C-alpha positions as a Markdown table, in Angstrom:
| # | Residue | x | y | z |
|---|---|---|---|---|
| 1 | Met | 0.0 | 0.0 | 0.0 |
| 2 | Ile | 1.3 | 3.4 | -1.0 |
| 3 | His | 0.8 | 6.4 | 1.3 |
| 4 | Glu | 0.9 | 9.9 | -0.3 |
| 5 | Val | 3.7 | 12.2 | 0.5 |
| 6 | Ser | 3.2 | 15.9 | 0.7 |
| 7 | Phe | 6.0 | 18.4 | 0.2 |
| 8 | Thr | 6.2 | 19.1 | 4.0 |
| 9 | Thr | 6.2 | 15.3 | 4.8 |
| 10 | Ala | 9.0 | 14.8 | 2.2 |
| 11 | Leu | 11.1 | 17.6 | 3.7 |
| 12 | Leu | 10.7 | 16.2 | 7.2 |
| 13 | Leu | 11.7 | 12.7 | 5.9 |
| 14 | Ile | 14.9 | 14.2 | 4.2 |
| 15 | Ile | 15.9 | 15.9 | 7.4 |
| 16 | Ala | 15.1 | 12.8 | 9.6 |
| 17 | Gly | 17.0 | 10.6 | 7.1 |
| 18 | Ala | 20.0 | 13.0 | 7.3 |
| 19 | Phe | 20.1 | 12.7 | 11.0 |
| 20 | Gly | 19.7 | 9.0 | 10.9 |
| 21 | Gly | 22.4 | 8.5 | 8.3 |
| 22 | Phe | 24.8 | 10.7 | 10.2 |
| 23 | Leu | 24.2 | 8.7 | 13.5 |
| 24 | Asn | 24.4 | 5.3 | 11.8 |
| 25 | Thr | 27.7 | 6.2 | 10.2 |
| 26 | Val | 29.5 | 7.9 | 13.1 |
| 27 | Ala | 28.1 | 5.7 | 15.8 |
| 28 | Ser | 24.8 | 3.7 | 15.7 |
| 29 | Ser | 21.1 | 3.9 | 16.2 |
| 30 | Gly | 19.9 | 6.3 | 13.4 |
| 31 | Ser | 16.7 | 4.3 | 13.4 |
| 32 | Ala | 15.8 | 5.8 | 16.8 |
| 33 | Val | 15.3 | 9.1 | 14.8 |
| 34 | Thr | 13.8 | 7.8 | 11.4 |
| 35 | Leu | 11.3 | 5.3 | 12.8 |
| 36 | Pro | 9.4 | 7.7 | 15.3 |
| 37 | Val | 9.3 | 10.4 | 12.6 |
| 38 | Met | 7.8 | 8.1 | 10.0 |
| 39 | Ile | 5.2 | 6.8 | 12.4 |
| 40 | Ala | 4.4 | 10.3 | 13.6 |
| 41 | Leu | 3.8 | 11.4 | 10.1 |
| 42 | Gly | 1.3 | 8.7 | 9.5 |
| 43 | Leu | 3.1 | 5.6 | 8.2 |
| 44 | Pro | 2.0 | 2.4 | 10.1 |
| 45 | Pro | 4.7 | 0.9 | 12.3 |
| 46 | Met | 5.1 | -2.3 | 10.3 |
| 47 | Leu | 5.5 | -0.4 | 7.0 |
| 48 | Ala | 7.8 | 2.1 | 8.7 |
| 49 | Asn | 10.1 | -0.7 | 10.0 |
| 50 | Ala | 10.4 | -2.2 | 6.6 |
| 51 | Thr | 10.7 | 1.1 | 4.7 |
| 52 | Asn | 13.5 | 2.2 | 7.1 |
| 53 | Arg | 15.8 | -0.5 | 5.8 |
| 54 | Val | 16.1 | 1.2 | 2.4 |
| 55 | Pro | 17.8 | 4.4 | 3.7 |
| 56 | Val | 19.9 | 2.3 | 6.0 |
| 57 | Leu | 21.1 | 0.3 | 2.9 |
| 58 | Leu | 21.8 | 3.4 | 0.7 |
| 59 | Gly | 23.3 | 5.4 | 3.5 |
| 60 | Phe | 25.8 | 2.6 | 4.3 |
| 61 | Ala | 26.5 | 2.1 | 0.6 |
| 62 | Ala | 27.4 | 5.8 | 0.3 |
| 63 | Ala | 29.6 | 5.4 | 3.5 |
| 64 | Val | 31.3 | 2.2 | 2.1 |
| 65 | Trp | 32.2 | 4.2 | -1.1 |
| 66 | Lys | 33.5 | 7.0 | 0.9 |
| 67 | Tyr | 35.7 | 4.7 | 3.1 |
| 68 | His | 36.9 | 2.9 | 0.0 |
| 69 | Arg | 38.0 | 6.2 | -1.5 |
| 70 | Ala | 39.9 | 7.1 | 1.7 |
| 71 | Asp | 41.6 | 3.7 | 1.6 |
| 72 | Gln | 40.2 | 2.8 | 5.1 |
| 73 | Leu | 38.2 | -0.3 | 4.1 |
| 74 | Pro | 40.0 | -3.7 | 4.1 |
| 75 | Trp | 37.6 | -5.4 | 1.7 |
| 76 | Arg | 38.9 | -9.0 | 2.2 |
| 77 | Val | 38.7 | -8.8 | 6.0 |
| 78 | Gly | 35.4 | -6.8 | 5.7 |
| 79 | Phe | 33.7 | -9.6 | 3.8 |
| 80 | Lys | 35.2 | -12.2 | 6.1 |
| 81 | Met | 33.8 | -10.6 | 9.1 |
| 82 | Ser | 30.5 | -9.8 | 7.5 |
| 83 | Leu | 29.8 | -13.5 | 6.8 |
| 84 | Pro | 29.0 | -14.6 | 10.4 |
| 85 | Leu | 27.2 | -11.2 | 10.9 |
| 86 | Val | 24.9 | -12.0 | 7.9 |
| 87 | Leu | 24.4 | -15.6 | 8.9 |
| 88 | Gly | 23.4 | -14.5 | 12.4 |
| 89 | Ala | 21.0 | -11.9 | 11.1 |
| 90 | Val | 19.2 | -14.6 | 9.1 |
| 91 | Leu | 18.7 | -16.7 | 12.2 |
| 92 | Gly | 17.6 | -13.6 | 14.1 |
| 93 | Ser | 15.1 | -12.6 | 11.5 |
| 94 | Leu | 13.6 | -16.0 | 11.5 |
| 95 | Ser | 13.3 | -16.0 | 15.4 |
| 96 | Ala | 11.8 | -12.4 | 15.5 |
| 97 | Ser | 8.2 | -13.6 | 14.8 |
| 98 | Tyr | 8.2 | -15.6 | 18.0 |
| 99 | Leu | 8.8 | -12.6 | 20.3 |
| 100 | Ser | 5.9 | -11.1 | 22.1 |
| 101 | Asp | 5.6 | -7.4 | 22.8 |
| 102 | Met | 6.5 | -8.0 | 26.5 |
| 103 | Lys | 9.7 | -10.0 | 25.6 |
| 104 | Thr | 10.6 | -7.4 | 23.0 |
| 105 | Gly | 10.3 | -4.6 | 25.7 |
| 106 | Met | 12.5 | -6.6 | 28.0 |
| 107 | Leu | 15.1 | -7.3 | 25.3 |
| 108 | Thr | 15.1 | -3.6 | 24.5 |
| 109 | Thr | 15.9 | -2.7 | 28.0 |
| 110 | Ile | 18.7 | -5.3 | 28.2 |
| 111 | Ala | 20.1 | -4.0 | 24.9 |
| 112 | Val | 20.6 | -0.5 | 26.4 |
| 113 | Ala | 22.2 | -2.0 | 29.5 |
| 114 | Leu | 24.6 | -4.2 | 27.6 |
| 115 | Ala | 25.5 | -1.3 | 25.2 |
| 116 | Leu | 26.4 | 0.8 | 28.4 |
| 117 | Ile | 28.7 | -1.9 | 29.5 |
| 118 | Val | 30.3 | -2.1 | 26.1 |
| 119 | Val | 30.9 | 1.6 | 25.9 |
| 120 | Phe | 31.9 | 2.4 | 29.5 |
| 121 | Cys | 33.8 | -0.8 | 30.4 |
| 122 | Asn | 36.9 | 0.5 | 28.7 |
| 123 | Pro | 36.5 | 4.2 | 27.8 |
| 124 | Ser | 40.2 | 4.8 | 27.5 |
| 125 | Arg | 40.4 | 2.2 | 24.7 |
| 126 | Trp | 37.6 | 3.9 | 22.8 |
| 127 | Leu | 39.2 | 7.4 | 23.3 |
| 128 | Ser | 42.6 | 6.0 | 22.0 |
| 129 | Ala | 41.1 | 4.0 | 19.2 |
| 130 | Asp | 42.4 | 6.4 | 16.4 |
| 131 | Gln | 45.2 | 3.9 | 16.4 |
| 132 | Ser | 45.7 | 0.2 | 17.6 |
| 133 | Phe | 48.6 | -0.9 | 19.7 |
| 134 | Arg | 48.0 | -4.6 | 18.8 |
| 135 | Ala | 47.7 | -6.4 | 15.5 |
| 136 | Pro | 44.0 | -6.9 | 14.4 |
| 137 | Glu | 42.8 | -10.5 | 14.8 |
| 138 | Thr | 40.0 | -12.7 | 13.5 |
| 139 | Ser | 40.0 | -15.3 | 16.2 |
| 140 | Leu | 37.2 | -17.8 | 16.9 |
| 141 | Leu | 36.0 | -15.5 | 19.8 |
| 142 | Val | 35.8 | -12.6 | 17.4 |
| 143 | Met | 33.8 | -14.6 | 14.8 |
| 144 | Ala | 31.5 | -16.0 | 17.3 |
| 145 | Ser | 30.8 | -12.5 | 18.7 |
| 146 | Leu | 30.1 | -11.2 | 15.2 |
| 147 | Phe | 27.6 | -14.0 | 14.8 |
| 148 | Ser | 25.9 | -13.1 | 18.0 |
| 149 | Val | 25.7 | -9.5 | 16.9 |
| 150 | Gly | 24.1 | -10.6 | 13.6 |
| 151 | Val | 21.5 | -12.7 | 15.5 |
| 152 | Trp | 20.8 | -9.5 | 17.6 |
| 153 | Ala | 20.6 | -7.3 | 14.5 |
| 154 | Gly | 18.1 | -9.6 | 12.9 |
| 155 | Leu | 16.1 | -10.1 | 16.1 |
| 156 | Ile | 15.8 | -6.6 | 17.6 |
| 157 | Val | 18.3 | -4.3 | 15.7 |
| 158 | Leu | 18.6 | -1.7 | 18.4 |
| 159 | Asp | 22.2 | -0.9 | 19.3 |
| 160 | Ser | 23.6 | -3.7 | 17.0 |
| 161 | Gly | 25.9 | -1.0 | 15.6 |
| 162 | Ile | 27.4 | -0.3 | 19.0 |
| 163 | Tyr | 27.8 | -4.1 | 19.7 |
| 164 | Leu | 29.6 | -4.4 | 16.3 |
| 165 | Leu | 32.0 | -1.5 | 16.9 |
| 166 | Gly | 32.6 | -3.0 | 20.3 |
| 167 | Val | 33.7 | -6.4 | 18.9 |
| 168 | Leu | 35.8 | -4.7 | 16.2 |
| 169 | Val | 37.5 | -2.2 | 18.5 |
| 170 | Leu | 37.7 | -4.0 | 21.9 |
| 171 | Leu | 38.1 | -7.6 | 20.7 |
| 172 | Ala | 39.5 | -7.5 | 17.2 |
| 173 | His | 41.7 | -4.4 | 18.0 |
| 174 | Tyr | 40.9 | -2.4 | 14.8 |
| 175 | Pro | 41.5 | 1.3 | 14.7 |
| 176 | Ile | 38.3 | 3.2 | 14.8 |
| 177 | Arg | 38.4 | 4.3 | 11.1 |
| 178 | Glu | 38.7 | 0.7 | 9.8 |
| 179 | Ala | 36.2 | -0.5 | 12.4 |
| 180 | Asn | 33.6 | 2.0 | 11.2 |
| 181 | Ala | 34.3 | 1.0 | 7.5 |
| 182 | Ile | 33.9 | -2.7 | 8.3 |
| 183 | Lys | 30.7 | -1.9 | 10.3 |
| 184 | Ala | 29.4 | 0.0 | 7.3 |
| 185 | Leu | 30.0 | -2.9 | 5.0 |
| 186 | Gly | 28.6 | -5.5 | 7.4 |
| 187 | Ile | 25.4 | -3.8 | 8.4 |
| 188 | Gly | 24.9 | -2.7 | 4.8 |
| 189 | Leu | 24.9 | -6.3 | 3.7 |
| 190 | Val | 22.5 | -7.1 | 6.5 |
| 191 | Ala | 20.2 | -4.2 | 5.3 |
| 192 | Leu | 20.4 | -5.5 | 1.8 |
| 193 | Leu | 19.2 | -8.9 | 2.9 |
| 194 | Ser | 16.3 | -7.2 | 4.7 |
| 195 | Val | 15.4 | -5.0 | 1.8 |
| 196 | Ile | 15.1 | -8.0 | -0.5 |
| 197 | Val | 12.9 | -9.9 | 2.0 |
| 198 | Phe | 10.6 | -6.9 | 2.7 |
| 199 | Ser | 10.5 | -6.0 | -0.9 |
| 200 | Val | 9.3 | -9.5 | -1.9 |
| 201 | Arg | 6.7 | -9.3 | 0.8 |
| 202 | Gly | 5.5 | -5.9 | -0.6 |
| 203 | Glu | 6.1 | -4.2 | 2.8 |
| 204 | Ile | 8.2 | -1.3 | 1.6 |
| 205 | Asp | 6.5 | 2.0 | 0.8 |
| 206 | Trp | 8.9 | 3.3 | -1.9 |
| 207 | Leu | 7.3 | 6.7 | -2.1 |
| 208 | Trp | 8.4 | 7.4 | 1.5 |
| 209 | Ala | 11.7 | 5.6 | 1.1 |
| 210 | Phe | 13.0 | 7.9 | -1.6 |
| 211 | Pro | 13.1 | 11.2 | 0.4 |
| 212 | Leu | 14.3 | 9.3 | 3.5 |
| 213 | Ser | 17.0 | 7.7 | 1.5 |
| 214 | Leu | 18.2 | 11.0 | 0.0 |
| 215 | Gly | 18.6 | 12.4 | 3.5 |
| 216 | Gly | 20.2 | 9.2 | 4.6 |
| 217 | Val | 22.9 | 9.4 | 1.9 |
| 218 | Ile | 23.5 | 13.1 | 2.6 |
| 219 | Gly | 23.8 | 12.3 | 6.4 |
| 220 | Ser | 26.1 | 9.3 | 5.8 |
| 221 | Leu | 28.5 | 11.3 | 3.6 |
| 222 | Ile | 28.7 | 14.0 | 6.2 |
| 223 | Gly | 29.1 | 11.3 | 9.0 |
| 224 | Thr | 31.9 | 9.6 | 7.1 |
| 225 | Arg | 33.8 | 12.8 | 6.9 |
| 226 | Phe | 33.7 | 13.2 | 10.7 |
| 227 | Ser | 34.6 | 9.6 | 11.3 |
| 228 | Leu | 37.6 | 9.9 | 9.0 |
| 229 | Gly | 38.9 | 13.0 | 10.8 |
| 230 | Gln | 41.8 | 13.4 | 13.2 |
| 231 | Ser | 39.5 | 13.1 | 16.3 |
| 232 | Ala | 37.5 | 10.3 | 15.0 |
| 233 | Ala | 37.7 | 8.2 | 18.2 |
| 234 | Lys | 36.5 | 11.1 | 20.4 |
| 235 | Trp | 33.7 | 11.8 | 18.0 |
| 236 | Val | 32.6 | 8.1 | 18.0 |
| 237 | Phe | 32.8 | 7.7 | 21.8 |
| 238 | Trp | 30.8 | 10.9 | 22.6 |
| 239 | Met | 28.2 | 10.1 | 20.0 |
| 240 | Leu | 27.7 | 6.7 | 21.6 |
| 241 | Val | 27.3 | 8.4 | 24.9 |
| 242 | Phe | 24.8 | 10.9 | 23.4 |
| 243 | Ile | 22.8 | 8.0 | 21.8 |
| 244 | Leu | 22.7 | 5.9 | 25.0 |
| 245 | Ser | 21.6 | 9.0 | 27.0 |
| 246 | Leu | 18.7 | 9.4 | 24.7 |
| 247 | Glu | 17.8 | 5.8 | 24.9 |
| 248 | Ile | 18.0 | 5.7 | 28.7 |
| 249 | Ser | 15.7 | 8.8 | 28.8 |
| 250 | Arg | 13.3 | 7.2 | 26.5 |
| 251 | Leu | 13.2 | 4.0 | 28.6 |
| 252 | Phe | 12.7 | 6.2 | 31.8 |
| 253 | Leu | 9.9 | 8.0 | 30.3 |
| 254 | Arg | 8.2 | 4.7 | 29.1 |
| 255 | Phe | 8.5 | 3.1 | 32.6 |
| 256 | Leu | 7.6 | 6.3 | 34.5 |
């Protein structure tokens, strides 16, 4: 079903897409901006969730191109690490239909708590992640962790970008620029899988997806520029703190 888009709605979608694309590229959780905006503008939640995958895909595609141009994307390693992520996302997507609203709410709360632990368990490592003092590794623990992040991305999605960055920076010891580049490739492939599935089901409203994606690409290109800068690690860390603060506030208001 196609919902009409007025000029004002299209403009708001472009702005929301830009903010979402920026957050997704620099840190995570851009959907926390785009989904509520779409629903507030009148798109049903199920359609909004499916349609949101299109700007995520195109935004990360733009980011991948930018990282490649900057010679910060190790393609071979990126695809190797994306494989367990995508396989996990398939399993998570198949399991999502078995979750009740109560269980989804509980898992959402757990997601924020775990993300807090990931970010604040070693803040000095995050803040010094412009360079790595150890050789990057692709151990069994790293690959298993990537699979787990993929399951979560397919199941709930929320904060999966934070978990992925945590695995790449804290466990695999990648510098923040390469970690963000691999994140863009991995989550972009997961988004591609989702777009194909939702498109076959006819659950994407392409009329809404176009302005949202336009904003998403613009925001991603701007975000990539920041994440490639000299203070990339500080940008990422404080953006993660900002995002988690918003999520904690939202949970507090929901349970109040």
